[in-house]
Each structure stands twice: as structure tokens, then as C-alpha cells.
N, C-alpha and C positions, 0 to 999 in steps of 0.2 A: 728891909731885903737890903742890902748895897747895890749901887749903880749898877758894878760889873755883872753882876748874876743879875738885873733889870736890863742889861741892854745888851747880853749872850742870848736868854732865853726868854725874856721880855717880847718877842714877835711873833706873827705865826709862821716864820720861814723857820722858826726853830722847832715846830712841829715833827717829829723822826728825822732829825736835820742827819745825825748817824747814821741813821740806816738805808735813809736814801741815800747818801753815798755810798756805803755798801751795796747797795741795790744798781748801782750806776756800771757797778763790774758786768752785771747782765744785760747791759743797754738800756736800763728804764724810761731813761730819757729819750732816748734813740726811738725809730721805728719799728713796727710790728717786725718787719722782715728782718731788722738785724736784732731785736732781741729773740725771735726764733733761731739765728743763724748760731749765735753765742753759745749760747744753750742747747740747740745741735752739736757742737765742737766740746763741749763738755762732756755730754754725754755719750759720744765717739769716743772721749778719751776715757770714758766708763767700760764702754765696752771692748774695749783692745786690752786695758789692763786689767777687765776683773772680769766683766762677764763670760767672755769668750776663754779664757783661761779655768773656769769653774765649770763651765758646759763639756769641755775634752776630757773631764776625765782627769787620771791621775792622783784618784786618792789609794791608800795603803788599805783602809779598811772601813767600815761603816759607820763608826766614828766620826773620823774624817769626813765623809760624805757628808754625815748630817751637820755637821760646824759650819764646811763650804755651803750648806744650802743655807741654813742662816744666818751667814755672811752674808751672801748672795740676796737674799728679802732685803736684809739690812739697807744696803747699799744703792740696791733699785731703790727704795723707797727713800731716800735721797737725793739721787739724779733723776729719778722718775718724777719726783712731786716737782722739782726743777725745771724740768722740760713741761712737765702740765701747767704750771705756773707761768713761765714762757707764753703759752696760748690765751691767757687770761689779764698779762700784762696792763695791758691798756685801760682794764676798766679797774685793775689795782691805781695805777697813772691820777685815774682821772677821783678815785676815792680820795688820794693823799691831797689833790688840791681841792677838793670838796673841804676835807678837813682844814687845811688851810684860809679858804675864807669862811670858815665858820670859827679860828679861833681869831680872825679879825671880828667879825661881829662880837667872838665873848670879851676880845680887850677894849670895844667901844660900849659895851652894854656898862658894866662896873667896876670899880677898883677892886672890888673885893674878890668877882669874878677870873679877873685879870691877874690876881694874886696866887690865886688856886694853881691857874693855869700854868703860872710863869713854873711855880715849885714843879707842877706834875711834870714842864719839858727837862728840867735841870734831871728830876729821879732816872727817868726813863733816860735821856742821854749820860747817866753814869752806869745805869745799868746798863745799857747795849756794849758801853767801851767795855767796862768789866767782864762782860763776858762773852765780851770777841777775846779780850785778852785769855781770859780763863780756857777757850777752845784752842788758843793756839802755845798755851804748855800742856793742854792734852794731848794734842798730837806731837809735840813734839815728845813729852815722857812717852806716850804708847810706840813713837819709831826707837828714841834709845833702848827702853826698858829693857828688850833681850839679849842688845849687841854686847857689854861689857859683860858680861859673864858667860857667853860662846865665845869671844875671843880670849877669856882670859883661859878658861877650860883649853884652847885648841895649841894656843901657846905655852901654855905651864905641863900637859902632858909629857908622861913620860912613857906609854906605849902609843906609838905610830898609829898604830893596829885597831886600838878603841874607838866602838863607835859614837860620833857626838851629838847630843840634843840638838838638833838645829830648828829655834821656836819662830816658828813662821811668823810673819806680821797677818797673812791670811791667808789662810788654810786650802793653798794651790798649788798645783804643780804650773809655775810658771813657765808654759813654753816649751822651748830646748832646753833649759836652765835644769840642772839637777839640783835645784834649791834645798832639797832634805838630806841631802847625804855629801856634797862637796861643799867645800868652805869658800871655795873660788866664785861657783856659783852662787851661793846664797847671800857674795856679796854685793854679787852684780845686784840679784834680786833686790836685797835690802837698798843701794842705791836709788832703784828704780820706783822703790817703794814710796820712798820719803815725800815728792812730789804727789804721789796719789794721796799718801795719808792726809796732805796737808790741803788738797781739793777736796776732800770729804769733810774733812773738818770745814771749809769756807761754805758747803753746801749746809750741811746741816746746821751751822750758825746763822746763817742765810733764814731758812727757813723757818728755824725758831725765832728769830727777832719779829722778821713778817709779821708771822702767827700771832707771836702772842703782844706783840707792840700796837701791832694795828687794832685788833681787839679791844687792849688793856684803854686806846688812846676814845674808841666811840664808848665805850662804858664811862669814862671821865667825861666825854662832854654829856653823856646823856645826865650824869651826878650835874653837871653845872647847870643846862636847862631845867632841870628840876628846881633846882637851888634858883635861878632866877623866877620862876614861874612863884615861888616863895616868896621871896622878893616885892612880887605885885602889891600882896595884902599892905603892906607899910609902907605902900603911899596913898596920899589923903584926896590930892585932887583928882577926879575922873578923869580930865585933859592926861596928868601924867599917869595915870592908869592906861590910859588908849595908847599913847605914842610909846610907851616900854612893850605895852601887849603887842604890839604890830613887831618890835624887837625880839622878842621870846618867839612867836608864830615863824618868822624869818629863821631863827635860830631852831626851832625844830623840826621844823622842812627838809632844813640842810642835815642835820642828826640823822635822818630818818633817810636821806639818799646816802651817805655815809655808810650806813650798817648796811643798806642795799645793794652799795659795789663791791663792798667788800665781803658778803655773802659770796655776789656772783664769781670775783676773783681767786677766793678759797675754796669753791668747792670742789672740780678737780683734786685740788692736793689733799684737801682733807678724805677724799673720797677712796686715794689712793693710801694714805695713812690707817683710815680707818681699815682697809680690806688685809692689806699685809700688816699690820698689829695683830688681827688675829690668828694669823700663819705663822709668825713666828712665834706666838702664846702656844700654840696648841703643838708646833713640832718641839719649840724648847722641851715643853713639857713629856712626850714622848723620850726623847734624847734623856733626859733625867730620871726617869724611869727604867730605860734601859742601864745607862750607863753610868748612873748616879752621882752626885754635888763632889767632884773633887777639885784640885789645881790647875789639870790641865783644860778643865773646862770654864779656865778664870773669864775668858773672852767672852762666850757663851752666855754666862751669868751678867758681865758686863752690858752687854747688846740689849740683852732679856731686860736689865731693867731700867737703862737708857731709853727703849721706845714706849715702854710701860710710864715712865714717869713725865714724856714726852705728851702722850695722847690722854693723860690723867690732866695736866697741865690745861690743854685743849680745853678737855672739857668743863674742867671746872673756872675757864676762862668766858667759855660761850656760855655757861650759868648764869655767871653775873654778869654778864650783857645780857639777857634774857629777864632776870631779874629787877634790872636797873630799868630797863624799858616799862614792863608791869610799874614800878614803882611812878615812875613816870606818867603814866597814865591815872591810875589814882591821885596824883599831887593836883594833874589839870582839872580832874572833876571834883577835888575836895577844894579847890579854889573858889574865892567869892566872887564867882562870875556874875551871880547875878545881879549884882551892884552896877554890871557895866551897863553903858548904854548898849542898848540892842545890837548895833552894829557891830562892835565890840564883841557881844556874845555871839555872833555868828561867828568868828574869827576864834573862838574857844570851842565850839561845835566842831570848827574843822581839824584845829587839833586833836579832838577827843577821836572824832572819826580815821585821822589819820595815823592816832597810838593804838589801835585798835589791832591794827598788823602786829603779825608776829615779828619777832623781831630776834634774831639770833645767827648761830654759822655753822653749816649745814656741808655736809656731803653728797650734796645732791639734795632730789628732795625726799628721799627715804630713809636719809642718816641726819639725826639731831644731834650735832656736838655736845653733848651736855651729861653731867654727872648721873643720871639715867640711863641716857644711851652706852654708857661705861661699863655700868653693870651688865646690860645686853650683852654688851661684846665678852665680857669674860664667862659669861653663860654662853655662848654660841664657841668662845675656842674651846671653852671646858667639853661641847659636845662635839667639837671637830676632833679633841684629842681622846675622845672616846672610844668614837668611828677607827681612828689612828690605831690606835692602840688593837682594837681588833682584829682591824685588816694584818696587821702584823704578825700577831700571835695565831692566826687562822693558819 
């Protein structure tokens, strides 16, 4: 590892550094009132530019109404999650502080663990920057994609009475604007959608990175503590084992605190994600059943795939965190604790007792975010789809 990488990523402050910088937009380092106020302003923008136009109607047919409902649920998932995260942002800030303290312990423990954490810091930093750049490109493409064809058709058509197909960025009748039929009103509508689309991309980017990076860091710290316990067996003198064991006990305590704070801070966000994901799945299946899959439904397909991929990634990360915590418990029990002095054996007992608690991420107490729950979500969504289909057909 070269000196530049070591200087940039080989310190506790490199823990989720780029993500923390992004979260400062929401006022993460400010008081709780400031965080709620900033997220409240963003939510107010969503209500004015998105929620109210969806609710006041203006849909030409049932297909557009269903498309608008799915888009509304998708956007509520982003902005509503931001508001709920603001309510628990203090716990998340405490979680980040604990991660930095834990990183300091890792760097002081052994060069091998320090090297692994430094590489992980660099990997996460590159991923967050690349994903943020990707989201910016997606937002630009989403806004620009329908415009060239629309304006080319408008300025090159020979029959002025020929109707134009004005592709909407969002399937709404935007207040007083006739954005479905008038090119002038459509231009105003498209201009107003540009900042809103970028705001949507920003909110979705922050939510995705916050959950994925924080859970992945907790999993990595579990791995490092597991490796630190395994290294104890290679020490010969009891004094060295006792000294290193006390460090490991401190690391284990902090990693459990990190996982608890992370779980508490993400519960409201993940519960909303869980609920709206089931709704979007079931409504989308009803839409495809009655309208079929065609080019006009491409936005619905994209949203369906995005919300599915997002929820699946959270479930995979939650499963990995729980599995690594269980492996940590097994490694503690399998260590040669019986060769230690009685006092140090008690420290091992303390670690075992702490490790027996469940570690993972949840949407409150009744939703465990893991692959097993993902399969249950699929079953619930299909059951809701069957009920909706029966009610519509009746």
C-alpha cells in the first residue's frame, strides 16, 4: 500500500467520509431541529411539485391513473424515508461516532487489521463517488431523453393540426398547465421538472448509500473483530493474550453498540420501504395484467425493477450482517479461552453473553430485513395482487 492511500484512508476519519459529506446537506452535524427543518423543506417541495398534482387528478384514462399512483408511491418512498430518517438522525450520528472510535481501536490493534480497514475505506469511498456520479447521469438522461424527439417532431411537422405525443416526465396534470397538449405549457413543465428530478435523485442516492454503506461497515467491523479473536491463539505468553483480549473485548463492545444504533436509526426508513415495496409490487402486477407490457409502460418497469433491486440489496446486506454476527459468536466460543487466567476467562464469558443477542437490521420489531423476509414480501405482494384483481373484476 502506497503512502498516499495510507494517508488518505488509513485513519478513523476516513470512515464513510464521502457519505458524511453528502449527509451534511440534510444537516447531519447540526441540531435535531435543524435536521427536521431541512428535511421538512424538502418534503414540502415534494408535496407542492408532486403529491398535490397527483391528488387533484387530470388523468385521461385508467392506465395513466395507475401509472401516476405507482409513481406517487415511488416518490413517497424517497421523500418519506428522508423525513423518517431525520427523526432518528441523532442515533445515526452517534453510530458514525462509534464507528470512528472503533476504527481507532482497529488501527491500534495490529497492522494486518489496519491494512484491511484502510482498503475497505478506499473501496467504499470509490463506490460512493461512482454511485453518486451514476445517479447524476441517470437524472440527466431521464430529463433529456424525451425532449429531442418531441421538439424535433414539433418543429419539423408539416401539418400543424397533427397532435403531438408529449411524453411526461411524471404522469401528472401540473396544476393549470396543459402539459399534455400544449408545447408551450409542456416546456414550462419540463423546466420545472429538472430541479425536482435532481432532488429525487439526491434523496434516493442518500437513502441507498446511507443504508448500504453503514450496514456494510458494521459487517466489516464484525469481520475484523472475528479476525482479532483468531489472532489471540497465535500469541504465546499469557500476558500478551490478556492484554490483547482486553482490546478485543473493547472492540466487540463497540461493534455491538454500532449495530444497535444503526438498527434504531434505520427502523422507520426500512419499515416504509417494506410497506411501499409491497404496494408497488401488487399494483404494478395489476397494471401489467390489464394493460400488458409495452413501450409506454417503460417507466413503470424501471420503477418496479429499481424498488425490487433496492429492497433485495438491503435484504442481502442484512443477511450478511446477521451471519457475520453468528460467526463471531462461534469464533469466540471456539477460541482457547480455557488456557487464559480466570480473570480473562470472565471477559470471554462477557463477550459470549453479549454475542448471543440478535444482530441485524429491522423495520421495527416485526420486520427483519433479510432474504427470508424478502420471500415473505413476495408472497404478501402476490396475495394483495390476487385480492386487487378479484375486486376489480367483481
